[in-house]
C-alpha positions, 0 to 999 in steps of 0.5 A: 610963262614966268611961273613955269621957270619958278616951277622948274627951280622949285623942281630942281631944288626938290630934286637936289634934296631928294638925291642928296639924303639917300647919297648922305645916308649911304655915305654915313653907313658905309663910313660909320664904325660901331663902338669897340668892345675893348679886348681886355680880359674884363670884356672878352668874357662878356655874353649877356648885356646885364654883365656889361651893365653890372659895370656900366650901369647907373651904380656900376664903377663906370656908368655910361655917360649922360649922352649915351642912349638908354637902350640896354641892348650893348651888343646891337651897337657895340662890336667886339674888337 
């Protein structure tokens, strides 16, 4: 009978985690905002990621910082302001 209590506790912990993970994912998805592309003259004309990388690539005047993902598909993450 003692084992049933332990099994119940394990089941309760499992259910709590199983409910918490999707709940946190939904909250993050709803509250997360993608980084904006500035609405200045330099950025309004951008159409292709290669244009972004001319300034934000490794040799550009404003390169991405080292924590930026290596993905070169700028518009899949960044949105126009």
